[in-house]
C-alpha positions as CSV (number, residue, x, y, z in Angstrom):
1,M,15.9,8.9,-5.9
2,R,15.3,5.9,-3.4
3,I,11.7,6.8,-3.0
4,F,11.3,7.1,-7.0
5,A,12.7,3.3,-7.0
6,L,10.3,2.2,-4.3
7,I,7.2,3.7,-6.3
8,T,8.6,2.1,-9.5
9,V,8.9,-1.1,-7.8
10,F,5.4,-0.9,-6.4
11,G,4.0,-0.1,-9.9
12,A,6.1,-3.1,-11.2
13,V,4.6,-5.6,-8.8
14,L,1.1,-4.1,-9.6
15,M,1.6,-4.9,-13.3
16,C,2.2,-8.6,-12.4
17,Q,-1.3,-8.8,-11.2
18,A,-2.9,-8.6,-14.8
19,A,-2.1,-12.4,-15.2
20,N,-3.8,-13.3,-11.9
21,P,-7.6,-13.1,-11.5
22,A,-8.7,-11.6,-8.2
23,S,-11.8,-11.1,-6.2
24,A,-10.6,-7.8,-5.0
25,A,-12.3,-4.7,-6.3
26,G,-9.7,-2.0,-5.8
27,N,-8.3,0.0,-8.6
28,V,-4.9,2.0,-8.3
29,S,-3.6,4.5,-10.7
30,V,0.0,5.8,-10.4
31,W,1.2,8.9,-12.1
32,Q,4.8,9.7,-12.4
33,D,7.2,11.4,-14.9
34,G,4.0,12.0,-17.1
35,T,2.7,8.6,-17.7
36,T,-0.1,6.9,-15.6
37,Q,-0.2,3.2,-15.0
38,Q,-3.6,1.6,-14.0
39,Y,-3.8,-1.6,-11.8
40,G,-7.1,-3.3,-11.0
41,G,-7.8,-6.0,-8.5
42,V,-5.8,-4.7,-5.6
43,K,-6.8,-6.0,-2.0
44,I,-7.7,-3.3,0.3
45,R,-7.8,-4.0,4.0
46,I,-8.0,-2.1,7.1
47,V,-5.8,-3.8,9.9
48,D,-5.3,-2.7,13.3
49,K,-5.9,0.9,12.3
50,T,-3.7,0.7,9.2
51,L,-4.8,0.8,5.6
52,R,-3.1,-2.0,3.5
53,I,-3.3,-1.9,-0.3
54,T,-2.0,-5.3,-1.6
55,S,-1.1,-6.1,-5.2
56,A,-3.3,-9.0,-6.6
57,D,-0.1,-11.4,-6.6
58,G,0.4,-10.5,-2.9
59,K,4.1,-9.3,-3.6
60,G,4.0,-5.6,-2.6
61,T,1.7,-3.7,-0.1
62,L,1.5,-0.1,0.4
63,V,0.6,0.6,4.3
64,I,-0.8,3.8,5.5
65,Q,0.7,3.5,9.0
66,K,-0.4,6.6,10.5
67,A,-3.2,9.2,9.7
68,A,-5.1,12.0,11.5
69,C,-8.8,11.0,10.9
70,S,-12.2,12.4,11.7
71,Y,-15.6,12.1,10.4
72,V,-17.7,14.3,8.0
73,G,-21.2,12.9,8.6
74,E,-20.7,9.3,8.3
75,I,-17.7,9.6,6.1
76,Q,-14.2,9.0,7.8
77,T,-11.9,11.5,6.3
78,C,-8.2,10.8,6.9
79,L,-5.1,12.7,6.3
80,P,-2.2,10.1,5.9
81,Y,1.3,11.2,7.2
82,Q,3.2,7.8,7.3
83,L,3.4,5.4,4.4
84,A,5.6,2.6,3.7
85,L,6.0,-0.1,0.9
86,E,6.2,-3.5,2.3
87,Q,8.0,-6.1,-0.1
88,G,10.3,-9.2,0.1
89,G,10.0,-9.0,3.9
90,T,11.4,-5.5,4.2
91,S,9.4,-2.4,4.9
92,K,10.5,1.0,3.4
93,P,9.3,4.3,4.2
94,V,7.7,6.5,1.4
95,N,7.3,10.2,2.0
96,I,4.2,11.9,1.6
97,K,3.7,15.6,0.4
98,R,-0.1,15.4,0.9
99,G,-3.1,13.0,0.9
100,T,-6.7,12.4,1.7
101,V,-8.4,9.1,2.2
102,Y,-12.2,9.0,2.3
103,V,-13.8,5.9,3.7
104,N,-17.6,4.6,4.0
105,L,-17.9,1.8,6.5
106,T,-21.6,1.9,6.2
107,S,-23.7,-0.5,4.2
108,G,-25.2,2.4,2.1
109,T,-23.9,4.9,-0.6
110,L,-22.7,8.1,0.6
111,Q,-22.2,11.5,-0.9
112,L,-18.9,13.3,-0.5
113,P,-19.5,16.7,0.8
114,N,-19.3,19.5,-1.8
115,S,-18.5,17.1,-4.5
116,T,-20.4,15.0,-7.1
117,T,-18.5,11.7,-6.0
118,Q,-20.4,9.0,-4.2
119,I,-18.8,6.4,-2.1
120,G,-20.4,3.0,-2.1
121,P,-20.9,0.8,0.9
122,R,-17.4,-0.3,2.3
123,G,-15.8,2.0,-0.4
124,I,-12.9,4.0,-0.3
125,V,-11.4,7.1,-2.3
126,M,-7.7,8.1,-2.0
127,S,-5.2,10.4,-3.6
128,M,-1.8,10.8,-2.3
129,T,1.2,12.7,-3.6
130,T,4.8,11.9,-2.7
131,K,7.4,14.4,-2.1
132,I,8.8,13.5,-5.4
133,G,5.7,14.1,-7.2
134,T,4.3,10.7,-7.8
135,V,0.5,10.6,-7.3
136,I,-1.1,7.6,-6.3
137,N,-5.0,7.4,-6.6
138,L,-7.2,4.5,-5.1
139,T,-10.9,3.8,-5.5
140,G,-12.5,0.6,-4.5
141,T,-14.4,-1.4,-2.0
142,I,-12.6,-2.5,1.5
143,D,-12.3,-6.5,1.3
144,E,-11.6,-6.8,5.1
145,V,-11.8,-5.0,8.3
146,V,-9.7,-6.5,11.1
147,K,-9.5,-4.8,14.4
C-alpha cells in the first residue's frame, strides 16, 4: 500500500507540471488501476550512473539507482533493480517487478534490435512495472549527462 501511495504522489507531482512550461523533452505515462496519466516536459538526467527523471516543477524525482547494463550494438540496455522516489527532502524505495531501459548516447538515430522502434540522438525509452502492478513508461531525450 505504501508503494501505491508513493506512485500516486509522483503522479500528482507530475500533474503540477502542466502549468509550467519546460524545455525538457521527456514524456512519462503512469498506468495504475485501469487508468493512464500522461505527463510531458519531464527532465531526464544521468548523474553518476543514476537515471533521474524529474517533474517539470522539480518537486519529485524518480531515481534508478542501480541497474545491470550492457550494450546491444550502440544501444545501452539496462535492467533496473533499485528505484526510489525523491520528494520533499526524503527518498522512498519503490519495488520493481521488472523493467528495461534503452539509451542511445550517440549523435545519430538507432534502431532497437527486433523492433520497429527507433531511438533518436541522446534518446531514451523505458518501461517498468512495480510489484503492485503500476506501469511507468518513459520516452524522451536526455537533457544532461553528469559524470
